[in-house]
matplotlib code that plots the C-alpha trace (Angstrom):
import matplotlib.pyplot as plt

x = [149.4, 147.3, 147.7, 150.1, 148.4, 149.1, 146.3, 148.5, 151.0, 148.2, 146.3, 148.8, 152.3, 153.2, 151.6, 152.5, 155.0, 156.0, 152.3, 151.7, 154.7, 153.5, 150.0, 151.0, 154.1, 153.6, 149.9, 148.7, 152.1, 153.5, 150.5, 147.8, 150.2, 150.5, 147.9, 149.4, 148.6, 145.2, 143.3, 142.4, 138.7, 139.1, 141.3, 138.5, 135.8, 138.0, 138.8, 135.1, 134.2, 136.8, 135.7, 132.0, 132.9, 134.9, 132.2, 134.9, 132.4, 134.6, 136.9, 134.1, 133.0, 136.6, 136.9, 133.4, 134.3, 137.5, 135.6, 133.2, 136.2, 137.8, 134.7, 132.5, 128.9, 125.9, 124.5, 127.7, 128.0, 124.4, 125.1, 128.3, 126.5, 123.5, 125.7, 127.6, 124.4, 124.0, 127.6, 128.6, 125.3, 122.2, 123.2, 126.6, 124.9, 122.3, 125.0, 127.0, 123.9, 123.5, 127.0, 126.7, 123.5, 125.5, 128.5, 126.4, 124.1, 120.9, 120.5, 117.0]
y = [113.5, 116.6, 119.8, 122.3, 125.0, 128.6, 130.6, 132.1, 133.4, 134.4, 136.4, 137.5, 136.9, 140.5, 141.7, 138.9, 136.7, 134.6, 133.9, 132.9, 130.6, 129.0, 128.6, 127.0, 125.0, 124.1, 123.8, 122.7, 121.2, 119.4, 118.9, 118.0, 115.7, 113.4, 111.0, 107.9, 109.5, 111.0, 110.8, 114.1, 113.2, 113.1, 116.2, 118.0, 116.9, 118.1, 121.4, 122.1, 121.3, 123.7, 126.5, 126.1, 126.0, 129.3, 130.9, 131.3, 131.4, 133.3, 130.2, 127.6, 127.5, 126.6, 123.9, 122.5, 122.2, 120.5, 118.1, 117.3, 116.7, 114.5, 112.3, 113.7, 113.1, 115.4, 113.1, 113.1, 116.9, 117.2, 114.9, 116.8, 120.1, 118.7, 117.3, 120.6, 122.6, 121.3, 122.0, 125.2, 126.9, 126.9, 130.1, 128.6, 125.4, 127.5, 129.5, 126.3, 124.7, 127.7, 127.2, 123.4, 123.7, 125.7, 123.3, 120.1, 121.6, 121.8, 125.6, 126.0]
z = [99.5, 100.5, 98.5, 99.9, 102.0, 100.8, 102.4, 105.0, 102.5, 100.0, 102.6, 105.2, 103.7, 103.1, 106.4, 108.8, 107.1, 110.2, 111.0, 107.4, 107.5, 110.7, 109.3, 106.0, 107.0, 110.6, 111.2, 107.8, 106.8, 109.7, 112.0, 109.5, 107.6, 110.7, 109.2, 111.0, 114.3, 113.4, 110.1, 108.4, 108.9, 112.6, 112.6, 110.7, 113.2, 116.1, 114.4, 113.5, 117.1, 118.4, 116.1, 117.0, 120.7, 120.3, 118.1, 115.4, 112.6, 110.1, 109.8, 110.0, 106.3, 105.2, 107.8, 107.3, 103.6, 104.5, 106.8, 104.0, 101.6, 104.3, 104.5, 107.2, 106.2, 106.5, 109.1, 111.2, 111.1, 112.2, 115.2, 116.1, 116.1, 118.0, 120.7, 121.0, 121.4, 124.9, 125.9, 124.1, 123.5, 121.3, 119.4, 118.5, 117.2, 115.3, 113.6, 112.8, 111.3, 108.9, 107.7, 107.5, 105.4, 102.8, 102.8, 102.6, 99.9, 101.9, 101.9, 100.6]

ax = plt.figure().add_subplot(projection="3d")
ax.plot(x, y, z, "-o")
ax.set_aspect("equal")
plt.show()
């Protein structure tokens, strides 16, 4: 059983309570818990891909760490980002690699 997500309530609960509820209970509660339909590892790869594609780099460190925690290897994330470079842009890939290096412990 995955731990309950509280980031929405922790960060936005007072300011945007409905958004916080949807984030914690629907997205990270109901959707991410559908492991029979799609494993967390696969959801993580899809989510990381979507964030890189959109250039949503503020959310990427959290989701890359989740991907790592869900079993995505350094080699796999390197392949995902390399593949994306040709479809969503070199700058997006470069930015994603900088984050991936920190998450997978290769930031030297």
